[in-house]
N, C-alpha and C positions, 0 to 999 in steps of 0.2 A: 504262869505262862512263860516267864523268863527261864525257869528251870527246864521246861520241856525243850525250848529252843536251844538252850545251852547243851543239853544232853545230845540233841540231834547234831549240833555243830561239832561236838567232840567226836561223835560216831563217824562223821563224814571227814573231818579235817585231820584227825590223828593218823589214820592209815595213810593219807596222802603225805602228811609231814614226815612220817617215818620212812616212807618209800623214797622221799627226796634225800634222805641221808644214807641210802644204800650204797655200799662200796661198789656194787656192780655197775653203777652209772659211770664210773671213771673210765670204763672201756667201751662206752657206747657213744655213737655220734648223736648230735642234737635232734635229728629227725627221728631216730629210733626212740630216744628218750621222750620226745613229744608224743609219739604214737603210743608208747607204753602208758604215759600218764593220762592220755585220752581214754584208754581202757579203764584205768582206775576211776576217773571221773564218771564214766558211764556206769560203773558199778555203784558209785555213791548216789548218782541220780536215781537209780532203781530203788533205793531206800526211801527217797523223798516222794516219789510218785504215788505209791499206795497210801502213804500217810496223808497226802493232800486230798486225794479223791475220797478217802474214808472219813475225812474231817477229824483226824486224830491230832492235828496240830492247831493250836489256838491262833486266832487272828483273822485269817481269810474267811469271808462268807462262803456259802456253798457255791454260788456262781463264780466268785473270785477264786476259789480252790480249783474249780474245773478249768478256768482260764489258765491258771498257773500250771495245771496238769498238762494242758496242751502245749504251752510254751516250753516246759521242761521236756516234754516228749520231743519237741523239735531240737532242743539241745542234745538230747540223747542220741538222736539220729546223726547229728553233726559230730558228736564225740566218736561214735562208731565209725563214721566215714574217715575221720582223722586217724583213728587207730588202725584201720585196715589199709588206708592209703599210705600212711607212713611206713608200715611194715612192707607194703608192696614196693615202695621206693628203695628201702634198705635191704630187703631180702625177698625179691620177687619169686625165685624158684620155690621157696618154702610156702609162700602164700598161695601160689598156684596149686601146689600139691594139696594144701589144705582145702582150697575151694573145690578141688576135684575129689576130696575125701580119700586122697592117696598118701597123706602124711602119716609117718609111723608114730607120731606123738598123739596120744588120745585127746589132749586138751585142744588140739587144732580142730577136730571135728565138732566138739561142743561149741567152740567159738564161732564156727561157720553156721551152725544151726541157730545160735543166738542172733547172729547178724541177719540171716534171712528172715527170722521172725520179727526182728525190729523193722526191717524194710516192709514186711507184709503189713504190719500194724500201720505204718506211716501211709502206705498206699491205700489201705482200707479207709483210713480216716480222711484222706484227701478225696477219695472217690465215693464216699458214703452217700452223699446226696444224689450223685449221678447214677449210682447203682440202685438207688431207692431202697436201701436196706431198712427193714423194719427195726424199731428199737430193740426188740428182743433178739433178733438175729445179730445186730451189731454188738449187743452186750455179750452174747455167748462167744462170738468170734473174737472179740477184743479180749475176753477173759482167757480163752484157750491160748491165744498167742502170747498174752502176758505171762501165763504160767510157763509156757515153753521158754520165753526169754529169760525169766528168772532162774528156772532150773538149769538151763544150758549155760547161762552166764556164771552161776555159782560153781557148777562143775568145771567150767573152763578156768575160772580164777583159782580154785583150790588145787587143781592139777599142775598149774604153772609154778615153777620155782624161779621167780623173778625178783623185781625190786621190792615188792611189798613185804613187809615184816609179817612173819607167820601168824602170831597171835592176833594182831589187829586185823589181818586179812580174814582169818576164820571168824572173828567176832562180827566184822562187817557183813560177811556172807550169811552168817546166822541171822543177823538182824534183817537183811533183805528178804530172806526166806520167811521169817516170822511175820514181817509186815505184809507180805503178799498173801500168805495164808489167812491172816487176820482179816484183811479187807475182803477177800473173796468169800470168806465164811460169813462175815457180818452183812455184806450187801446182798447175799443170797441171789446172785444173778441167774441161777438156774430155775428159780421158781417162776412159773408163768404169771405174767402181769406185773412183775417187779420192775420198778422204774428207777431205783436208786443206784445208778451206775454212771460212770463218766459219759457225758454228752447224751444222756438218756433223753 
């Protein structure tokens, strides 16, 4: 159990620690730096989310893992809000261009797609009972949006040449993709009658 948690901690903390040593930070203001690190934290949280819901990390029970999944989902939304809000404060023209899909940089479009998918998941979760979504409908919608979030975020991160160190960034992105594919495959959310999915 200790080994698994240690590996996970290294996978999450090393990219953040290496980003903190980037010489690019010397020319950035504090708000921009906070926005950038909020994006890195969001990427790291995307590694933890599928591991929790899939039961791949020892410790939490199934109900406990689902509760942690929901709490971390809230943290993910907050990290995205800080990331986008901080960039809006420091460079609003570029952010507006990105939101309108008019930015010349490809990573911007992927970031916006990921942002809207994160917000869609949050709204769907908040309104699930009011909308009276059936478990299967919820599972499929959640899985599709999660897949969009992971794919768009990884593309966004890999295309940016920012504070993150290249090797650790690629490794973290690969782990996020692998974890997402693993849980979606194992939980078989597409099969009719399957109930083993977050908040099922």
